[in-house]
C-alpha positions in Angstrom: -31.3 -6.5 -5.9 -28.3 -6.2 -8.2 -26.9 -9.6 -9.1 -23.3 -9.3 -7.8 -21.1 -12.4 -7.7 -18.6 -12.2 -4.8 -15.4 -13.8 -6.0 -14.4 -16.9 -4.1 -10.8 -15.6 -3.8 -12.1 -12.5 -1.9 -14.2 -14.7 0.3 -11.3 -16.9 1.2 -8.9 -14.0 1.9 -11.4 -12.2 4.1 -12.2 -15.3 6.1 -8.5 -16.0 6.5 -7.1 -12.6 7.3 -10.0 -10.5 8.6 -11.7 -13.1 10.8 -15.2 -12.2 12.0 -15.1 -8.8 10.5 -14.2 -10.3 7.1 -17.0 -12.8 7.3 -19.5 -10.1 8.2 -18.2 -8.0 5.3 -18.7 -10.8 2.8 -22.2 -11.6 4.1 -23.3 -8.0 3.8 -21.7 -7.3 0.4 -24.5 -8.1 -2.0 -27.0 -5.9 0.0 -24.3 -3.2 0.4 -23.7 -3.0 -3.4 -27.4 -2.6 -4.0 -27.6 0.1 -1.3 -24.9 2.3 -2.7 -25.7 1.9 -6.3 -29.2 3.2 -5.4 -28.0 5.9 -2.9 -25.5 7.4 -5.3 -27.6 7.0 -8.4 -25.2 4.7 -10.2 -25.3 2.4 -13.2 -23.1 -0.7 -13.1 -21.2 -0.8 -16.4 -18.9 -3.8 -16.1 -17.6 -6.7 -14.1 -16.3 -6.2 -10.6 -12.6 -6.4 -9.9 -11.1 -7.5 -6.6 -7.9 -7.8 -4.5 -7.2 -9.5 -1.2 -9.3 -7.0 0.7 -11.7 -5.1 -1.5 -14.3 -5.4 -4.3 -14.2 -2.6 -6.9 -17.3 -2.1 -9.2 -17.1 0.1 -12.3 -20.1 2.5 -12.6 -21.5 5.4 -14.4 -22.8 8.4 -12.4 -26.0 10.3 -13.1 -24.1 13.0 -14.9 -22.5 10.4 -17.2 -19.1 10.4 -15.7 -17.1 7.2 -15.1 -16.3 6.1 -11.5 -15.8 3.1 -9.4 -17.2 2.0 -6.0 -14.8 0.4 -3.6 -16.1 -1.9 -0.9 -13.8 -3.0 1.9 -13.6 -3.9 5.5 -13.3 -0.9 7.7 -10.2 -1.1 9.9 -7.2 0.9 11.1 -5.6 0.9 7.7 -8.7 1.5 5.5 -10.3 4.2 7.6 -7.4 6.5 6.8 -7.8 6.0 3.0 -10.5 8.6 2.4 -8.7 11.0 4.6 -5.6 10.9 2.5 -7.5 10.9 -0.8 -9.5 14.0 0.3 -6.4 15.9 1.2 -4.4 14.9 -1.9 -7.5 16.0 -3.9 -6.3 14.3 -7.1 -2.7 15.5 -6.9 -1.0 12.3 -7.9 -3.8 10.0 -6.7 -7.4 9.3 -7.9 -10.0 11.7 -6.6 -12.5 10.8 -3.8 -16.0 11.6 -5.1 -18.1 10.4 -2.2 -17.6 8.4 1.0 -19.7 6.6 3.6 -17.9 6.7 6.9 -20.0 4.0 8.6 -19.0 1.3 6.1 -15.8 2.7 4.5 -17.4 2.5 1.0 -15.9 5.0 -1.4 -16.9 6.4 -4.8 -13.7 7.1 -6.7 -12.5 8.6 -9.9 -12.0 5.8 -12.5 -8.6 5.4 -14.0 -8.0 3.2 -17.0 -9.0 -0.3 -16.0 -6.4 -3.0 -16.7 -3.6 -0.5 -17.4 -1.4 -0.9 -14.3 2.2 0.4 -14.3 3.2 -3.2 -13.6 2.3 -4.2 -17.2 4.6 -1.6 -18.6 7.3 -2.4 -16.1 7.5 -6.0 -17.2 8.7 -5.2 -20.7 12.4 -5.1 -19.6 14.9 -3.6 -17.3 14.8 -0.2 -18.9 11.0 -0.1 -18.6 11.2 -1.3 -15.0 13.7 1.5 -14.2 11.3 4.0 -15.7 8.5 2.6 -13.7 10.5 3.0 -10.5 11.0 6.7 -11.4 7.3 7.0 -12.0 6.6 5.7 -8.5 9.3 8.0 -7.0 7.8 11.0 -8.7 4.3 10.2 -7.4 5.7 9.7 -3.9 7.5 13.0 -4.0 4.1 14.7 -4.6 2.1 12.6 -2.2 4.6 12.9 0.7 5.0 16.6 0.2 1.8 17.0 2.2 1.8 16.9 6.0 -0.4 14.3 7.6 -3.4 15.7 9.5 -3.8 15.3 13.3 -5.2 12.0 14.4 -3.7 9.8 11.6 -1.9 6.7 12.7 1.8 7.3 13.0 5.0 5.6 11.9 6.4 6.4 15.4 3.8 4.2 17.1 4.2 1.5 14.5 8.0 1.4 14.8 7.7 1.4 18.6 5.5 -1.7 18.5 7.9 -3.3 16.0 10.8 -2.8 18.3 8.8 -4.2 21.3 8.0 -7.3 19.3 11.5 -7.9 17.9 13.1 -9.8 20.9 10.5 -12.6 20.8 10.6 -12.8 17.0 14.4 -13.1 17.1 14.2 -16.0 19.5 11.8 -17.8 17.2 14.2 -17.5 14.2 16.2 -20.8 13.9 18.7 -19.6 11.2 21.5 -17.6 12.8 22.2 -15.6 9.7 18.6 -14.6 9.4 18.5 -13.7 13.1 21.5 -11.5 12.8 20.2 -9.8 9.7 16.8 -9.0 11.2 18.5 -7.8 14.4 20.5 -5.3 12.3 17.3 -4.1 10.7 15.9 -3.5 14.2 19.1 -1.7 15.2 18.7 0.6 12.2 15.1 1.5 13.2 16.3 2.3 16.7 18.5 4.9 15.3 15.7 6.8 13.7 12.6 5.9 15.8 12.9 9.2 17.7 12.3 11.2 14.5 9.6 9.3 12.7 8.5 12.2 10.4 5.1 13.9 9.8 4.5 13.5 6.0 1.5 11.7 4.7 2.6 8.4 3.4 0.9 6.1 0.9 2.6 2.9 2.4 1.7 0.6 -0.4 2.7 2.2 -3.7 3.6 -0.9 -5.7 3.4 -1.1 -9.5 -0.2 -2.5 -9.5 -1.3 0.4 -7.4 -0.4 2.9 -10.1 -2.9 3.2 -13.0 -2.8 5.0 -16.3 -5.4 7.8 -16.4 -6.7 10.5 -18.7 -6.0 13.7 -16.8 -2.5 12.5 -15.8 -0.3 9.8 -17.2 -0.3 7.9 -13.9 -2.3 8.0 -10.7 -1.9 6.3 -7.4 -4.7 4.1 -5.9 -5.3 2.2 -2.8 -3.3 4.1 -0.2 -3.0 3.1 3.4 -2.0 6.5 4.8 0.0 7.1 7.9 2.1 10.0 9.2 5.8 9.4 8.9 9.1 9.6 7.1 9.0 9.2 3.2 11.8 6.7 3.5 9.3 4.2 4.8 7.5 4.4 1.4 10.3 3.2 -0.8 10.0 -0.5 -0.1 7.3 -1.6 -2.7 9.3 -0.4 -5.6 12.4 -2.2 -4.4 10.6 -5.5 -4.1 8.4 -5.3 -7.2 9.7 -7.4 -10.1 12.6 -8.1 -7.8 16.2 -8.1 -9.2 19.0 -8.3 -6.6 21.4 -6.3 -8.8 18.9 -3.5 -9.2 18.2 -2.9 -5.5 20.8 -0.2 -5.0 20.0 1.5 -8.4 16.4 1.7 -7.5 17.1 2.9 -3.9 19.5 5.6 -5.1 17.1 6.8 -7.9 14.2 7.1 -5.5 16.1 8.9 -2.7 17.4 11.3 -5.3 13.9 12.0 -6.8 12.4 12.5 -3.3 15.4 14.5 -2.0 15.8 12.1 1.0 18.7 11.7 3.3 20.1 8.4 2.1 21.0 7.0 5.6 17.6 7.8 7.1 15.9 6.3 4.1 18.0 3.2 4.4 17.0 2.8 8.0 13.3 3.2 7.3 13.5 0.8 4.4 15.2 -1.7 6.7 12.2 -1.0 8.9 9.9 -2.4 6.2 12.0 -5.6 6.1 11.6 -5.8 9.9 7.9 -5.2 9.6 7.4 -7.9 7.1 9.5 -10.3 9.2 7.4 -9.6 12.2 4.3 -10.6 10.2 5.9 -13.8 8.9 7.7 -15.2 12.0 4.7 -15.6 14.4 2.8 -17.5 11.6 5.7 -19.8 11.0 6.2 -18.6 7.4 9.8 -18.6 6.0 11.3 -15.1 5.4 11.1 -14.3 1.7 14.6 -14.5 0.1 14.1 -11.2 -1.8 13.3 -9.4 1.5 16.5 -10.7 3.1 18.5 -9.8 0.0 17.2 -6.2 0.0 18.4 -5.9 3.6 21.8 -7.4 2.7 22.3 -5.0 -0.2 21.4 -2.0 1.9 23.6 -3.0 4.7 26.5 -3.7 2.3 26.3 -7.4 3.2 
């Protein structure tokens, strides 16, 4: 059995957010690591890395090439990840090398560990702006691909959001916040009938862009769905947040992607609404930066 230490932070996040499925995933993880290292003839060559929902293990394949194995809970979001990676086939994203459908375990091309776009972006405003353009250029490539049949859709997600909005608005005590979130919902209603059919990444923030050898930057960790590319702009607006940069970033990304600005605005406000609908039922305060993005896009 390979001696793999499961990070306590991953244990806690899985128990908190994934419930019984998360507890089962954590319990099975040591044996699962051993199983796939053996099945795919891998050599572990470094310490594991982890996020809120996954453990990533650097490995060397039998042919000597570098790779990583990603272990995660199989759910609605993660089950579409290998589908998207397979279709993109390395065009703007890391390549999928192998995949186990039963567990969601993936063998992936290894980018440069520890060289996230976020590190570069923190150097100053000029570098942050360049990082936003990097994200936009990757999104332009990723969203150029139509989503395959059967992938979860933005139309369904937006419909459920609008269904959940009335109860959420009643739970908001602050009248200004209530009015702002209501305007976000109004914007979504204007576009929900045309949700789009492109393959979206959904979570392309600066930490999900890594330096690589075959390209300067590659996207990782997608949560693909079929929809309008305007729904993909949000992470780069919120990363390293600066209120006075919101409109510059929004305009730069819509230009690079060739998007209709009003539709992109509506779908970005949809991301504010989506986040609010996650926070409100749990009694969490709405993040000030989320509210400020909405104010800026709505012209206050």
